[in-house]
C-alpha positions as CSV (number, residue, x, y, z in Angstrom):
1,M,0.0,-0.1,0.1
2,V,1.4,3.4,-1.1
3,Y,0.9,6.5,1.1
4,Y,1.1,10.0,-0.2
5,N,2.0,13.0,1.7
6,V,-0.8,15.3,0.2
7,S,0.4,18.3,2.0
8,R,3.8,18.2,0.5
9,Y,2.3,17.5,-2.9
10,N,0.1,20.6,-2.6
11,E,3.2,22.8,-1.5
12,D,5.0,21.5,-4.6
13,M,2.3,22.2,-6.8
14,F,1.7,25.7,-5.2
15,L,5.4,26.4,-6.1
16,V,4.9,25.2,-9.7
17,G,1.7,27.3,-10.1
18,I,3.5,30.4,-8.8
19,L,6.5,30.0,-11.1
20,S,4.5,29.0,-14.1
21,W,2.5,32.2,-13.7
22,W,5.4,34.2,-13.0
23,Y,7.5,33.2,-16.2
24,G,4.3,32.7,-18.3
25,S,1.1,34.9,-18.0
26,G,2.7,37.1,-15.6
27,W,5.5,38.0,-17.8
28,K,3.0,38.6,-20.6
29,Q,0.9,41.1,-18.5
30,R,4.0,42.7,-17.6
31,L,5.0,43.1,-21.3
32,H,1.6,44.4,-22.2
33,A,1.6,46.9,-19.5
34,I,4.8,48.3,-20.8
35,L,3.7,48.4,-24.4
36,S,0.5,50.1,-23.1
37,R,2.6,52.7,-21.2
38,L,4.8,53.3,-24.3
39,A,1.7,53.8,-26.3
40,Q,0.3,56.3,-23.8
41,V,3.6,58.4,-23.9
42,S,3.7,58.2,-27.7
43,D,0.0,59.3,-27.9
44,Y,0.7,62.1,-25.2
45,F,3.4,63.7,-27.4
46,S,1.7,62.8,-30.8
47,I,5.1,63.1,-32.6
48,G,3.5,62.1,-35.9
49,L,0.9,65.1,-35.8
50,L,3.8,67.5,-34.5
51,L,5.8,66.4,-37.6
52,S,3.0,67.0,-39.9
53,T,2.5,70.3,-38.6
54,L,6.0,71.4,-38.2
55,F,5.8,74.6,-40.3
56,A,2.2,75.4,-39.4
57,P,1.7,78.9,-37.7
58,F,2.0,78.8,-33.7
59,R,-1.3,80.1,-32.3
60,Q,-1.6,82.6,-35.2
61,I,-4.8,84.8,-34.6
62,S,-4.8,87.8,-36.8
63,A,-1.9,87.4,-39.2
64,G,-3.9,85.8,-41.8
65,G,-4.4,87.3,-45.3
66,V,-3.4,90.9,-44.7
67,G,-4.7,93.5,-47.4
68,G,-4.0,97.3,-47.6
69,S,-0.7,99.1,-48.1
70,L,2.7,97.5,-48.7
71,S,3.8,98.2,-45.3
72,Q,0.8,96.4,-43.8
73,Q,1.4,93.3,-46.2
74,M,4.9,93.3,-45.1
75,R,4.0,93.3,-41.4
76,G,1.5,90.5,-42.0
77,L,4.2,88.6,-43.8
78,F,6.6,89.1,-41.0
79,D,3.9,88.0,-38.5
80,Q,3.3,84.9,-40.4
81,L,6.8,84.0,-40.7
82,L,7.6,84.8,-37.1
83,S,4.6,82.7,-36.1
84,R,5.9,79.9,-38.2
85,V,9.4,80.0,-36.9
86,I,8.1,80.0,-33.2
87,G,5.9,77.0,-34.2
88,L,8.9,75.1,-35.5
89,F,10.9,75.7,-32.5
90,V,8.2,74.6,-30.0
91,R,7.4,71.7,-32.2
92,L,10.9,70.6,-32.5
93,V,11.6,70.9,-28.6
94,M,8.2,68.8,-28.1
95,I,9.4,66.2,-30.5
96,L,12.8,66.0,-28.9
97,F,11.4,65.8,-25.4
98,G,8.8,63.2,-26.9
99,I,11.6,60.9,-28.3
100,I,13.8,61.3,-25.0
101,T,10.8,60.2,-22.9
102,I,9.7,57.4,-25.3
103,L,13.3,56.1,-25.1
104,L,13.6,56.3,-21.3
105,V,10.1,54.8,-20.9
106,G,11.4,51.9,-23.1
107,L,14.5,51.6,-21.4
108,W,13.1,51.4,-18.1
109,G,10.5,48.7,-19.4
110,A,13.4,46.5,-20.6
111,V,14.9,46.9,-17.1
112,V,11.6,45.9,-15.5
113,L,11.4,42.9,-17.9
114,V,14.9,41.5,-17.2
115,M,14.4,42.0,-13.4
116,W,11.0,40.2,-13.8
117,V,13.0,37.3,-14.8
118,V,15.8,37.6,-12.3
119,V,14.0,38.4,-9.0
120,P,12.7,34.9,-8.3
121,M,16.5,33.7,-8.5
122,F,17.6,36.1,-5.7
123,P,16.8,33.7,-2.8
124,V,18.8,31.0,-4.5
125,I,21.7,33.1,-5.2
126,G,21.7,34.3,-1.6
127,L,21.7,30.9,-0.5
128,I,24.4,29.9,-2.7
129,M,26.5,33.1,-1.4
130,T,25.7,32.0,2.1
131,V,27.0,28.5,1.7
132,I,30.1,29.6,0.0
133,G,30.7,32.1,2.8
134,W,30.6,35.3,0.7
135,V,30.4,38.5,2.8
136,P,29.5,42.0,1.5
137,L,32.5,44.5,1.7
138,W,30.6,46.9,3.8
139,Q,30.4,44.3,6.6
């Protein structure tokens, strides 16, 4: 007659369940969360829209088609040109900040994914270091 230690079997299955979730669907959920965050940051900065309107006037209110004397037309042309130059610089700065932010969020996401894989190994690594007698330098 064979007797099974049911509590030991349940503990083993519990550990297997945790590890299978951690390296399976948990990792996929983390990846989807990171991709969602990247999409949110990309949508926030709207780099494609900023590129398509790069030379558009910046908050131009009254410098549209100006009629009248030559001096009024030149002033209107200068207003439009100045508005477009300001718009160019503001949009370029926003595009630059957007690209930097997307790169930083992507880099942080990569670090999180690597740490997601490594963190469950820390207790084993700590146990091995304890057994071989390794002591941190600060102690």
